[in-house]
Predicted model as a PDB file, atoms N, CA, C, CB and O in Angstrom, pLDDT in the B-factor column:
MODEL        1                                                                  
ATOM      1  N   MET A   1       0.845  -1.183   0.000  1.00 62.00           N  
ATOM      2  CA  MET A   1       0.000   0.000   0.000  1.00 62.00           C  
ATOM      3  C   MET A   1       0.891   1.248   0.000  1.00 62.00           C  
ATOM      4  CB  MET A   1      -0.962  -0.003   1.229  1.00 62.00           C  
ATOM      5  O   MET A   1       1.788   1.378   0.833  1.00 62.00           O  
ATOM      6  N   THR A   2       0.639   2.149  -0.927  1.00 73.00           N  
ATOM      7  CA  THR A   2       1.381   3.404  -1.005  1.00 73.00           C  
ATOM      8  C   THR A   2       0.510   4.515  -0.445  1.00 73.00           C  
ATOM      9  CB  THR A   2       1.813   3.719  -2.469  1.00 73.00           C  
ATOM     10  O   THR A   2      -0.643   4.685  -0.843  1.00 73.00           O  
ATOM     11  N   VAL A   3       1.073   5.258   0.470  1.00 84.00           N  
ATOM     12  CA  VAL A   3       0.347   6.346   1.122  1.00 84.00           C  
ATOM     13  C   VAL A   3       1.181   7.601   1.008  1.00 84.00           C  
ATOM     14  CB  VAL A   3       0.033   6.016   2.615  1.00 84.00           C  
ATOM     15  O   VAL A   3       2.388   7.574   1.252  1.00 84.00           O  
ATOM     16  N   GLN A   4       0.549   8.703   0.640  1.00 91.00           N  
ATOM     17  CA  GLN A   4       1.237   9.986   0.723  1.00 91.00           C  
ATOM     18  C   GLN A   4       0.350  10.908   1.539  1.00 91.00           C  
ATOM     19  CB  GLN A   4       1.541  10.586  -0.705  1.00 91.00           C  
ATOM     20  O   GLN A   4      -0.788  11.195   1.166  1.00 91.00           O  
ATOM     21  N   THR A   5       0.887  11.364   2.651  1.00 95.00           N  
ATOM     22  CA  THR A   5       0.142  12.235   3.534  1.00 95.00           C  
ATOM     23  C   THR A   5       0.205  13.679   3.028  1.00 95.00           C  
ATOM     24  CB  THR A   5       0.685  12.137   4.967  1.00 95.00           C  
ATOM     25  O   THR A   5       1.043  14.021   2.194  1.00 95.00           O  
ATOM     26  N   ASP A   6      -0.683  14.504   3.538  1.00 95.00           N  
ATOM     27  CA  ASP A   6      -0.660  15.925   3.184  1.00 95.00           C  
ATOM     28  C   ASP A   6       0.655  16.568   3.606  1.00 95.00           C  
ATOM     29  CB  ASP A   6      -1.839  16.662   3.834  1.00 95.00           C  
ATOM     30  O   ASP A   6       1.226  17.378   2.875  1.00 95.00           O  
ATOM     31  N   LEU A   7       1.130  16.196   4.795  1.00 96.00           N  
ATOM     32  CA  LEU A   7       2.380  16.765   5.301  1.00 96.00           C  
ATOM     33  C   LEU A   7       3.559  16.387   4.411  1.00 96.00           C  
ATOM     34  CB  LEU A   7       2.636  16.298   6.735  1.00 96.00           C  
ATOM     35  O   LEU A   7       4.365  17.244   4.048  1.00 96.00           O  
ATOM     36  N   SER A   8       3.661  15.119   4.063  1.00 96.00           N  
ATOM     37  CA  SER A   8       4.796  14.719   3.221  1.00 96.00           C  
ATOM     38  C   SER A   8       4.681  15.312   1.815  1.00 96.00           C  
ATOM     39  CB  SER A   8       4.884  13.184   3.137  1.00 96.00           C  
ATOM     40  O   SER A   8       5.696  15.636   1.198  1.00 96.00           O  
ATOM     41  N   ALA A   9       3.476  15.454   1.313  1.00 97.00           N  
ATOM     42  CA  ALA A   9       3.294  16.065  -0.004  1.00 97.00           C  
ATOM     43  C   ALA A   9       3.786  17.520   0.005  1.00 97.00           C  
ATOM     44  CB  ALA A   9       1.806  16.003  -0.428  1.00 97.00           C  
ATOM     45  O   ALA A   9       4.447  17.960  -0.936  1.00 97.00           O  
ATOM     46  N   LYS A  10       3.458  18.270   1.082  1.00 96.00           N  
ATOM     47  CA  LYS A  10       3.933  19.652   1.212  1.00 96.00           C  
ATOM     48  C   LYS A  10       5.450  19.696   1.289  1.00 96.00           C  
ATOM     49  CB  LYS A  10       3.325  20.319   2.453  1.00 96.00           C  
ATOM     50  O   LYS A  10       6.096  20.537   0.665  1.00 96.00           O  
ATOM     51  N   MET A  11       6.003  18.776   2.065  1.00 97.00           N  
ATOM     52  CA  MET A  11       7.448  18.748   2.253  1.00 97.00           C  
ATOM     53  C   MET A  11       8.178  18.445   0.943  1.00 97.00           C  
ATOM     54  CB  MET A  11       7.820  17.712   3.312  1.00 97.00           C  
ATOM     55  O   MET A  11       9.170  19.094   0.610  1.00 97.00           O  
ATOM     56  N   LEU A  12       7.683  17.464   0.213  1.00 97.00           N  
ATOM     57  CA  LEU A  12       8.334  17.091  -1.045  1.00 97.00           C  
ATOM     58  C   LEU A  12       8.171  18.174  -2.107  1.00 97.00           C  
ATOM     59  CB  LEU A  12       7.765  15.771  -1.561  1.00 97.00           C  
ATOM     60  O   LEU A  12       9.089  18.421  -2.890  1.00 97.00           O  
ATOM     61  N   ALA A  13       7.006  18.821  -2.136  1.00 97.00           N  
ATOM     62  CA  ALA A  13       6.799  19.917  -3.087  1.00 97.00           C  
ATOM     63  C   ALA A  13       7.751  21.068  -2.789  1.00 97.00           C  
ATOM     64  CB  ALA A  13       5.338  20.408  -3.041  1.00 97.00           C  
ATOM     65  O   ALA A  13       8.322  21.659  -3.706  1.00 97.00           O  
ATOM     66  N   ARG A  14       7.922  21.385  -1.516  1.00 97.00           N  
ATOM     67  CA  ARG A  14       8.839  22.469  -1.131  1.00 97.00           C  
ATOM     68  C   ARG A  14      10.284  22.092  -1.434  1.00 97.00           C  
ATOM     69  CB  ARG A  14       8.686  22.803   0.365  1.00 97.00           C  
ATOM     70  O   ARG A  14      11.068  22.921  -1.896  1.00 97.00           O  
ATOM     71  N   ALA A  15      10.628  20.832  -1.170  1.00 97.00           N  
ATOM     72  CA  ALA A  15      11.990  20.360  -1.469  1.00 97.00           C  
ATOM     73  C   ALA A  15      12.271  20.450  -2.969  1.00 97.00           C  
ATOM     74  CB  ALA A  15      12.182  18.903  -0.977  1.00 97.00           C  
ATOM     75  O   ALA A  15      13.369  20.830  -3.375  1.00 97.00           O  
ATOM     76  N   ASP A  16      11.275  20.098  -3.793  1.00 97.00           N  
ATOM     77  CA  ASP A  16      11.430  20.210  -5.239  1.00 97.00           C  
ATOM     78  C   ASP A  16      11.589  21.674  -5.655  1.00 97.00           C  
ATOM     79  CB  ASP A  16      10.226  19.577  -5.958  1.00 97.00           C  
ATOM     80  O   ASP A  16      12.461  22.011  -6.456  1.00 97.00           O  
ATOM     81  N   ALA A  17      10.742  22.529  -5.104  1.00 97.00           N  
ATOM     82  CA  ALA A  17      10.774  23.952  -5.455  1.00 97.00           C  
ATOM     83  C   ALA A  17      12.101  24.602  -5.050  1.00 97.00           C  
ATOM     84  CB  ALA A  17       9.606  24.687  -4.785  1.00 97.00           C  
ATOM     85  O   ALA A  17      12.614  25.475  -5.749  1.00 97.00           O  
ATOM     86  N   ASP A  18      12.646  24.165  -3.914  1.00 97.00           N  
ATOM     87  CA  ASP A  18      13.894  24.744  -3.421  1.00 97.00           C  
ATOM     88  C   ASP A  18      15.129  24.025  -3.955  1.00 97.00           C  
ATOM     89  CB  ASP A  18      13.910  24.718  -1.913  1.00 97.00           C  
ATOM     90  O   ASP A  18      16.256  24.414  -3.651  1.00 97.00           O  
ATOM     91  N   GLY A  19      14.917  22.976  -4.750  1.00 97.00           N  
ATOM     92  CA  GLY A  19      16.039  22.252  -5.348  1.00 97.00           C  
ATOM     93  C   GLY A  19      16.893  21.505  -4.333  1.00 97.00           C  
ATOM     94  O   GLY A  19      18.110  21.407  -4.492  1.00 97.00           O  
ATOM     95  N   LEU A  20      16.260  20.981  -3.296  1.00 97.00           N  
ATOM     96  CA  LEU A  20      17.009  20.271  -2.258  1.00 97.00           C  
ATOM     97  C   LEU A  20      17.468  18.905  -2.768  1.00 97.00           C  
ATOM     98  CB  LEU A  20      16.148  20.106  -0.987  1.00 97.00           C  
ATOM     99  O   LEU A  20      16.762  18.265  -3.547  1.00 97.00           O  
ATOM    100  N   PRO A  21      18.645  18.455  -2.333  1.00 97.00           N  
ATOM    101  CA  PRO A  21      19.160  17.156  -2.794  1.00 97.00           C  
ATOM    102  C   PRO A  21      18.317  15.994  -2.276  1.00 97.00           C  
ATOM    103  CB  PRO A  21      20.611  16.975  -2.349  1.00 97.00           C  
ATOM    104  O   PRO A  21      17.539  16.142  -1.334  1.00 97.00           O  
ATOM    105  N   SER A  22      18.488  14.847  -2.906  1.00 95.00           N  
ATOM    106  CA  SER A  22      17.667  13.675  -2.574  1.00 95.00           C  
ATOM    107  C   SER A  22      17.892  13.169  -1.160  1.00 95.00           C  
ATOM    108  CB  SER A  22      17.947  12.563  -3.545  1.00 95.00           C  
ATOM    109  O   SER A  22      17.029  12.484  -0.612  1.00 95.00           O  
ATOM    110  N   ASP A  23      19.027  13.488  -0.559  1.00 96.00           N  
ATOM    111  CA  ASP A  23      19.292  13.015   0.803  1.00 96.00           C  
ATOM    112  C   ASP A  23      19.018  14.093   1.858  1.00 96.00           C  
ATOM    113  CB  ASP A  23      20.736  12.543   0.915  1.00 96.00           C  
ATOM    114  O   ASP A  23      19.413  13.934   3.013  1.00 96.00           O  
ATOM    115  N   HIS A  24      18.359  15.169   1.482  1.00 97.00           N  
ATOM    116  CA  HIS A  24      18.046  16.238   2.435  1.00 97.00           C  
ATOM    117  C   HIS A  24      17.066  15.730   3.490  1.00 97.00           C  
ATOM    118  CB  HIS A  24      17.460  17.471   1.702  1.00 97.00           C  
ATOM    119  O   HIS A  24      16.243  14.854   3.224  1.00 97.00           O  
ATOM    120  N   GLU A  25      17.168  16.290   4.676  1.00 96.00           N  
ATOM    121  CA  GLU A  25      16.325  15.871   5.801  1.00 96.00           C  
ATOM    122  C   GLU A  25      14.829  15.941   5.477  1.00 96.00           C  
ATOM    123  CB  GLU A  25      16.622  16.735   7.015  1.00 96.00           C  
ATOM    124  O   GLU A  25      14.084  15.039   5.860  1.00 96.00           O  
ATOM    125  N   LEU A  26      14.378  16.974   4.790  1.00 96.00           N  
ATOM    126  CA  LEU A  26      12.950  17.081   4.470  1.00 96.00           C  
ATOM    127  C   LEU A  26      12.478  15.898   3.631  1.00 96.00           C  
ATOM    128  CB  LEU A  26      12.668  18.392   3.728  1.00 96.00           C  
ATOM    129  O   LEU A  26      11.428  15.317   3.903  1.00 96.00           O  
ATOM    130  N   ARG A  27      13.241  15.552   2.629  1.00 97.00           N  
ATOM    131  CA  ARG A  27      12.864  14.419   1.776  1.00 97.00           C  
ATOM    132  C   ARG A  27      12.916  13.101   2.552  1.00 97.00           C  
ATOM    133  CB  ARG A  27      13.791  14.343   0.548  1.00 97.00           C  
ATOM    134  O   ARG A  27      12.021  12.265   2.431  1.00 97.00           O  
ATOM    135  N   ARG A  28      13.962  12.928   3.341  1.00 97.00           N  
ATOM    136  CA  ARG A  28      14.140  11.689   4.098  1.00 97.00           C  
ATOM    137  C   ARG A  28      13.003  11.509   5.110  1.00 97.00           C  
ATOM    138  CB  ARG A  28      15.507  11.689   4.819  1.00 97.00           C  
ATOM    139  O   ARG A  28      12.431  10.424   5.215  1.00 97.00           O  
ATOM    140  N   LEU A  29      12.680  12.564   5.850  1.00 97.00           N  
ATOM    141  CA  LEU A  29      11.621  12.462   6.853  1.00 97.00           C  
ATOM    142  C   LEU A  29      10.240  12.303   6.218  1.00 97.00           C  
ATOM    143  CB  LEU A  29      11.635  13.690   7.750  1.00 97.00           C  
ATOM    144  O   LEU A  29       9.391  11.594   6.759  1.00 97.00           O  
ATOM    145  N   ALA A  30      10.011  12.946   5.089  1.00 97.00           N  
ATOM    146  CA  ALA A  30       8.722  12.793   4.401  1.00 97.00           C  
ATOM    147  C   ALA A  30       8.514  11.336   3.986  1.00 97.00           C  
ATOM    148  CB  ALA A  30       8.649  13.722   3.157  1.00 97.00           C  
ATOM    149  O   ALA A  30       7.419  10.792   4.131  1.00 97.00           O  
ATOM    150  N   THR A  31       9.555  10.720   3.479  1.00 96.00           N  
ATOM    151  CA  THR A  31       9.484   9.317   3.073  1.00 96.00           C  
ATOM    152  C   THR A  31       9.271   8.409   4.276  1.00 96.00           C  
ATOM    153  CB  THR A  31      10.757   8.912   2.329  1.00 96.00           C  
ATOM    154  O   THR A  31       8.464   7.481   4.222  1.00 96.00           O  
ATOM    155  N   GLN A  32       9.994   8.672   5.361  1.00 97.00           N  
ATOM    156  CA  GLN A  32       9.836   7.872   6.570  1.00 97.00           C  
ATOM    157  C   GLN A  32       8.420   7.991   7.124  1.00 97.00           C  
ATOM    158  CB  GLN A  32      10.854   8.299   7.630  1.00 97.00           C  
ATOM    159  O   GLN A  32       7.842   7.006   7.583  1.00 97.00           O  
ATOM    160  N   PHE A  33       7.862   9.202   7.078  1.00 97.00           N  
ATOM    161  CA  PHE A  33       6.505   9.391   7.587  1.00 97.00           C  
ATOM    162  C   PHE A  33       5.484   8.654   6.729  1.00 97.00           C  
ATOM    163  CB  PHE A  33       6.162  10.878   7.644  1.00 97.00           C  
ATOM    164  O   PHE A  33       4.544   8.063   7.261  1.00 97.00           O  
ATOM    165  N   ASP A  34       5.653   8.680   5.420  1.00 97.00           N  
ATOM    166  CA  ASP A  34       4.746   7.929   4.545  1.00 97.00           C  
ATOM    167  C   ASP A  34       4.835   6.423   4.825  1.00 97.00           C  
ATOM    168  CB  ASP A  34       5.072   8.213   3.061  1.00 97.00           C  
ATOM    169  O   ASP A  34       3.817   5.733   4.850  1.00 97.00           O  
ATOM    170  N   GLU A  35       6.051   5.921   5.034  1.00 96.00           N  
ATOM    171  CA  GLU A  35       6.221   4.501   5.339  1.00 96.00           C  
ATOM    172  C   GLU A  35       5.591   4.149   6.681  1.00 96.00           C  
ATOM    173  CB  GLU A  35       7.707   4.130   5.344  1.00 96.00           C  
ATOM    174  O   GLU A  35       4.952   3.104   6.809  1.00 96.00           O  
ATOM    175  N   ALA A  36       5.762   5.010   7.683  1.00 97.00           N  
ATOM    176  CA  ALA A  36       5.161   4.773   8.994  1.00 97.00           C  
ATOM    177  C   ALA A  36       3.635   4.820   8.906  1.00 97.00           C  
ATOM    178  CB  ALA A  36       5.669   5.811  10.014  1.00 97.00           C  
ATOM    179  O   ALA A  36       2.951   4.030   9.558  1.00 97.00           O  
ATOM    180  N   THR A  37       3.105   5.734   8.109  1.00 97.00           N  
ATOM    181  CA  THR A  37       1.658   5.832   7.940  1.00 97.00           C  
ATOM    182  C   THR A  37       1.104   4.578   7.285  1.00 97.00           C  
ATOM    183  CB  THR A  37       1.296   7.064   7.109  1.00 97.00           C  
ATOM    184  O   THR A  37       0.074   4.054   7.710  1.00 97.00           O  
ATOM    185  N   ALA A  38       1.780   4.101   6.259  1.00 96.00           N  
ATOM    186  CA  ALA A  38       1.336   2.874   5.585  1.00 96.00           C  
ATOM    187  C   ALA A  38       1.340   1.702   6.557  1.00 96.00           C  
ATOM    188  CB  ALA A  38       2.237   2.560   4.370  1.00 96.00           C  
ATOM    189  O   ALA A  38       0.400   0.906   6.568  1.00 96.00           O  
ATOM    190  N   GLY A  39       2.377   1.585   7.369  1.00 96.00           N  
ATOM    191  CA  GLY A  39       2.460   0.496   8.334  1.00 96.00           C  
ATOM    192  C   GLY A  39       1.444   0.617   9.450  1.00 96.00           C  
ATOM    193  O   GLY A  39       0.939  -0.390   9.946  1.00 96.00           O  
ATOM    194  N   PHE A  40       1.144   1.838   9.845  1.00 96.00           N  
ATOM    195  CA  PHE A  40       0.167   2.071  10.908  1.00 96.00           C  
ATOM    196  C   PHE A  40      -1.239   1.651  10.470  1.00 96.00           C  
ATOM    197  CB  PHE A  40       0.171   3.551  11.319  1.00 96.00           C  
ATOM    198  O   PHE A  40      -1.996   1.076  11.253  1.00 96.00           O  
ATOM    199  N   TYR A  41      -1.577   1.942   9.221  1.00 95.00           N  
ATOM    200  CA  TYR A  41      -2.914   1.614   8.715  1.00 95.00           C  
ATOM    201  C   TYR A  41      -2.997   0.249   8.040  1.00 95.00           C  
ATOM    202  CB  TYR A  41      -3.355   2.666   7.745  1.00 95.00           C  
ATOM    203  O   TYR A  41      -4.066  -0.141   7.571  1.00 95.00           O  
ATOM    204  N   ALA A  42      -1.885  -0.481   7.984  1.00 95.00           N  
ATOM    205  CA  ALA A  42      -1.879  -1.802   7.343  1.00 95.00           C  
ATOM    206  C   ALA A  42      -2.678  -2.818   8.163  1.00 95.00           C  
ATOM    207  CB  ALA A  42      -0.433  -2.299   7.154  1.00 95.00           C  
ATOM    208  O   ALA A  42      -2.883  -2.652   9.366  1.00 95.00           O  
ATOM    209  N   GLU A  43      -3.114  -3.853   7.491  1.00 95.00           N  
ATOM    210  CA  GLU A  43      -3.772  -4.993   8.143  1.00 95.00           C  
ATOM    211  C   GLU A  43      -2.939  -6.220   7.884  1.00 95.00           C  
ATOM    212  CB  GLU A  43      -5.235  -5.194   7.629  1.00 95.00           C  
ATOM    213  O   GLU A  43      -2.912  -6.672   6.739  1.00 95.00           O  
ATOM    214  N   PRO A  44      -2.272  -6.784   8.829  1.00 96.00           N  
ATOM    215  CA  PRO A  44      -2.150  -6.353  10.225  1.00 96.00           C  
ATOM    216  C   PRO A  44      -1.217  -5.148  10.349  1.00 96.00           C  
ATOM    217  CB  PRO A  44      -1.635  -7.510  11.099  1.00 96.00           C  
ATOM    218  O   PRO A  44      -0.353  -4.902   9.507  1.00 96.00           O  
ATOM    219  N   GLN A  45      -1.431  -4.427  11.415  1.00 97.00           N  
ATOM    220  CA  GLN A  45      -0.661  -3.218  11.671  1.00 97.00           C  
ATOM    221  C   GLN A  45       0.806  -3.589  11.917  1.00 97.00           C  
ATOM    222  CB  GLN A  45      -1.245  -2.438  12.882  1.00 97.00           C  
ATOM    223  O   GLN A  45       1.096  -4.461  12.737  1.00 97.00           O  
ATOM    224  N   THR A  46       1.723  -2.933  11.215  1.00 97.00           N  
ATOM    225  CA  THR A  46       3.155  -3.224  11.359  1.00 97.00           C  
ATOM    226  C   THR A  46       3.923  -2.114  12.063  1.00 97.00           C  
ATOM    227  CB  THR A  46       3.766  -3.468  10.003  1.00 97.00           C  
ATOM    228  O   THR A  46       5.090  -2.291  12.414  1.00 97.00           O  
ATOM    229  N   VAL A  47       3.282  -0.982  12.268  1.00 97.00           N  
ATOM    230  CA  VAL A  47       3.908   0.145  12.972  1.00 97.00           C  
ATOM    231  C   VAL A  47       3.017   0.501  14.157  1.00 97.00           C  
ATOM    232  CB  VAL A  47       4.114   1.391  12.017  1.00 97.00           C  
ATOM    233  O   VAL A  47       1.863   0.887  13.967  1.00 97.00           O  
ATOM    234  N   PRO A  48       3.540   0.376  15.383  1.00 98.00           N  
ATOM    235  CA  PRO A  48       2.732   0.695  16.565  1.00 98.00           C  
ATOM    236  C   PRO A  48       2.503   2.207  16.706  1.00 98.00           C  
ATOM    237  CB  PRO A  48       3.411   0.149  17.828  1.00 98.00           C  
ATOM    238  O   PRO A  48       3.193   3.019  16.089  1.00 98.00           O  
ATOM    239  N   VAL A  49       1.532   2.548  17.521  1.00 97.00           N  
ATOM    240  CA  VAL A  49       1.150   3.947  17.729  1.00 97.00           C  
ATOM    241  C   VAL A  49       2.344   4.794  18.155  1.00 97.00           C  
ATOM    242  CB  VAL A  49       0.044   4.045  18.779  1.00 97.00           C  
ATOM    243  O   VAL A  49       2.529   5.896  17.640  1.00 97.00           O  
ATOM    244  N   GLN A  50       3.153   4.299  19.083  1.00 98.00           N  
ATOM    245  CA  GLN A  50       4.280   5.077  19.594  1.00 98.00           C  
ATOM    246  C   GLN A  50       5.259   5.429  18.472  1.00 98.00           C  
ATOM    247  CB  GLN A  50       5.005   4.300  20.705  1.00 98.00           C  
ATOM    248  O   GLN A  50       5.719   6.569  18.396  1.00 98.00           O  
ATOM    249  N   LYS A  51       5.577   4.491  17.619  1.00 97.00           N  
ATOM    250  CA  LYS A  51       6.515   4.754  16.515  1.00 97.00           C  
ATOM    251  C   LYS A  51       5.885   5.708  15.499  1.00 97.00           C  
ATOM    252  CB  LYS A  51       6.930   3.427  15.821  1.00 97.00           C  
ATOM    253  O   LYS A  51       6.556   6.610  14.999  1.00 97.00           O  
ATOM    254  N   PHE A  52       4.606   5.515  15.191  1.00 97.00           N  
ATOM    255  CA  PHE A  52       3.914   6.385  14.255  1.00 97.00           C  
ATOM    256  C   PHE A  52       3.911   7.830  14.755  1.00 97.00           C  
ATOM    257  CB  PHE A  52       2.482   5.894  14.034  1.00 97.00           C  
ATOM    258  O   PHE A  52       4.236   8.751  14.006  1.00 97.00           O  
ATOM    259  N   MET A  53       3.544   8.020  16.014  1.00 98.00           N  
ATOM    260  CA  MET A  53       3.485   9.375  16.572  1.00 98.00           C  
ATOM    261  C   MET A  53       4.873  10.001  16.690  1.00 98.00           C  
ATOM    262  CB  MET A  53       2.810   9.351  17.943  1.00 98.00           C  
ATOM    263  O   MET A  53       5.028  11.204  16.479  1.00 98.00           O  
ATOM    264  N   GLY A  54       5.871   9.206  17.022  1.00 98.00           N  
ATOM    265  CA  GLY A  54       7.241   9.716  17.074  1.00 98.00           C  
ATOM    266  C   GLY A  54       7.713  10.180  15.704  1.00 98.00           C  
ATOM    267  O   GLY A  54       8.350  11.226  15.575  1.00 98.00           O  
ATOM    268  N   THR A  55       7.395   9.395  14.688  1.00 97.00           N  
ATOM    269  CA  THR A  55       7.765   9.761  13.320  1.00 97.00           C  
ATOM    270  C   THR A  55       7.035  11.031  12.900  1.00 97.00           C  
ATOM    271  CB  THR A  55       7.446   8.610  12.342  1.00 97.00           C  
ATOM    272  O   THR A  55       7.629  11.916  12.284  1.00 97.00           O  
ATOM    273  N   TRP A  56       5.764  11.120  13.226  1.00 97.00           N  
ATOM    274  CA  TRP A  56       4.999  12.333  12.899  1.00 97.00           C  
ATOM    275  C   TRP A  56       5.599  13.557  13.591  1.00 97.00           C  
ATOM    276  CB  TRP A  56       3.516  12.165  13.309  1.00 97.00           C  
ATOM    277  O   TRP A  56       5.750  14.609  12.970  1.00 97.00           O  
ATOM    278  N   ALA A  57       5.943  13.423  14.877  1.00 97.00           N  
ATOM    279  CA  ALA A  57       6.485  14.558  15.628  1.00 97.00           C  
ATOM    280  C   ALA A  57       7.808  15.040  15.029  1.00 97.00           C  
ATOM    281  CB  ALA A  57       6.684  14.175  17.100  1.00 97.00           C  
ATOM    282  O   ALA A  57       8.007  16.244  14.873  1.00 97.00           O  
ATOM    283  N   ARG A  58       8.705  14.127  14.697  1.00 97.00           N  
ATOM    284  CA  ARG A  58       9.984  14.511  14.090  1.00 97.00           C  
ATOM    285  C   ARG A  58       9.764  15.179  12.732  1.00 97.00           C  
ATOM    286  CB  ARG A  58      10.897  13.277  13.932  1.00 97.00           C  
ATOM    287  O   ARG A  58      10.409  16.175  12.407  1.00 97.00           O  
ATOM    288  N   THR A  59       8.853  14.621  11.954  1.00 97.00           N  
ATOM    289  CA  THR A  59       8.574  15.153  10.623  1.00 97.00           C  
ATOM    290  C   THR A  59       7.959  16.542  10.712  1.00 97.00           C  
ATOM    291  CB  THR A  59       7.642  14.212   9.853  1.00 97.00           C  
ATOM    292  O   THR A  59       8.369  17.453   9.993  1.00 97.00           O  
ATOM    293  N   ARG A  60       6.991  16.701  11.581  1.00 97.00           N  
ATOM    294  CA  ARG A  60       6.316  18.002  11.744  1.00 97.00           C  
ATOM    295  C   ARG A  60       7.288  19.061  12.256  1.00 97.00           C  
ATOM    296  CB  ARG A  60       5.119  17.875  12.713  1.00 97.00           C  
ATOM    297  O   ARG A  60       7.270  20.201  11.794  1.00 97.00           O  
ATOM    298  N   ARG A  61       8.132  18.683  13.208  1.00 97.00           N  
ATOM    299  CA  ARG A  61       9.109  19.629  13.764  1.00 97.00           C  
ATOM    300  C   ARG A  61      10.087  20.087  12.676  1.00 97.00           C  
ATOM    301  CB  ARG A  61       9.883  18.984  14.948  1.00 97.00           C  
ATOM    302  O   ARG A  61      10.414  21.270  12.593  1.00 97.00           O  
ATOM    303  N   ALA A  62      10.548  19.160  11.854  1.00 97.00           N  
ATOM    304  CA  ALA A  62      11.472  19.516  10.766  1.00 97.00           C  
ATOM    305  C   ALA A  62      10.783  20.436   9.758  1.00 97.00           C  
ATOM    306  CB  ALA A  62      11.995  18.240  10.055  1.00 97.00           C  
ATOM    307  O   ALA A  62      11.384  21.404   9.292  1.00 97.00           O  
ATOM    308  N   TRP A  63       9.530  20.142   9.420  1.00 97.00           N  
ATOM    309  CA  TRP A  63       8.790  20.982   8.484  1.00 97.00           C  
ATOM    310  C   TRP A  63       8.636  22.399   9.032  1.00 97.00           C  
ATOM    311  CB  TRP A  63       7.410  20.372   8.192  1.00 97.00           C  
ATOM    312  O   TRP A  63       8.853  23.374   8.312  1.00 97.00           O  
ATOM    313  N   CYS A  64       8.267  22.511  10.291  1.00 97.00           N  
ATOM    314  CA  CYS A  64       8.066  23.825  10.895  1.00 97.00           C  
ATOM    315  C   CYS A  64       9.378  24.605  10.978  1.00 97.00           C  
ATOM    316  CB  CYS A  64       7.455  23.678  12.290  1.00 97.00           C  
ATOM    317  O   CYS A  64       9.393  25.815  10.754  1.00 97.00           O  
ATOM    318  N   ALA A  65      10.473  23.923  11.296  1.00 97.00           N  
ATOM    319  CA  ALA A  65      11.772  24.586  11.369  1.00 97.00           C  
ATOM    320  C   ALA A  65      12.196  25.095   9.993  1.00 97.00           C  
ATOM    321  CB  ALA A  65      12.835  23.626  11.934  1.00 97.00           C  
ATOM    322  O   ALA A  65      12.768  26.179   9.877  1.00 97.00           O  
ATOM    323  N   TYR A  66      11.919  24.317   8.958  1.00 96.00           N  
ATOM    324  CA  TYR A  66      12.337  24.696   7.608  1.00 96.00           C  
ATOM    325  C   TYR A  66      11.421  25.776   7.015  1.00 96.00           C  
ATOM    326  CB  TYR A  66      12.352  23.462   6.696  1.00 96.00           C  
ATOM    327  O   TYR A  66      11.892  26.740   6.411  1.00 96.00           O  
ATOM    328  N   SER A  67      10.115  25.600   7.198  1.00 95.00           N  
ATOM    329  CA  SER A  67       9.159  26.488   6.533  1.00 95.00           C  
ATOM    330  C   SER A  67       8.833  27.751   7.324  1.00 95.00           C  
ATOM    331  CB  SER A  67       7.895  25.743   6.262  1.00 95.00           C  
ATOM    332  O   SER A  67       8.371  28.742   6.759  1.00 95.00           O  
ATOM    333  N   GLY A  68       9.075  27.709   8.634  1.00 95.00           N  
ATOM    334  CA  GLY A  68       8.705  28.838   9.466  1.00 95.00           C  
ATOM    335  C   GLY A  68       7.272  28.756   9.964  1.00 95.00           C  
ATOM    336  O   GLY A  68       6.806  29.643  10.680  1.00 95.00           O  
ATOM    337  N   GLU A  69       6.570  27.692   9.584  1.00 93.00           N  
ATOM    338  CA  GLU A  69       5.201  27.490  10.046  1.00 93.00           C  
ATOM    339  C   GLU A  69       5.207  27.225  11.552  1.00 93.00           C  
ATOM    340  CB  GLU A  69       4.525  26.314   9.282  1.00 93.00           C  
ATOM    341  O   GLU A  69       6.130  26.598  12.072  1.00 93.00           O  
ATOM    342  N   SER A  70       4.190  27.697  12.236  1.00 93.00           N  
ATOM    343  CA  SER A  70       4.110  27.505  13.687  1.00 93.00           C  
ATOM    344  C   SER A  70       3.918  26.038  14.034  1.00 93.00           C  
ATOM    345  CB  SER A  70       2.967  28.334  14.276  1.00 93.00           C  
ATOM    346  O   SER A  70       3.133  25.343  13.391  1.00 93.00           O  
ATOM    347  N   LEU A  71       4.625  25.571  15.038  1.00 88.00           N  
ATOM    348  CA  LEU A  71       4.522  24.174  15.461  1.00 88.00           C  
ATOM    349  C   LEU A  71       3.182  23.893  16.124  1.00 88.00           C  
ATOM    350  CB  LEU A  71       5.659  23.823  16.416  1.00 88.00           C  
ATOM    351  O   LEU A  71       2.638  22.798  15.979  1.00 88.00           O  
ATOM    352  N   VAL A  72       2.656  24.848  16.835  1.00 84.00           N  
ATOM    353  CA  VAL A  72       1.354  24.651  17.509  1.00 84.00           C  
ATOM    354  C   VAL A  72       0.264  25.487  16.909  1.00 84.00           C  
ATOM    355  CB  VAL A  72       1.463  24.970  18.977  1.00 84.00           C  
ATOM    356  O   VAL A  72      -0.879  25.431  17.364  1.00 84.00           O  
TER     357      VAL A  72                                                      
ENDMDL                                                                          
END                                                                             
C-alpha cells in the first residue's frame, strides 16, 4: 500500500521547489513518515502507535523549522 500524507506532499513539493538534494532531511523524513503511515494503517498493523506518533512529531518539527510554520 502506497500512502502519501498531506504533510509529506507539502514537504516534497517544497523540497522540489527549493532544489534540495535527494538526501536532504525534508525528503528523508517525508518518506519515513509515509512509510510509517502505511504500516500504521496496514492490516495487520506493522507500525505501533508510539513509533507512528514519534515519526509524525519529528517530521512536523522539521517541516516547521524549515518552513517557518508555527509548530502549535
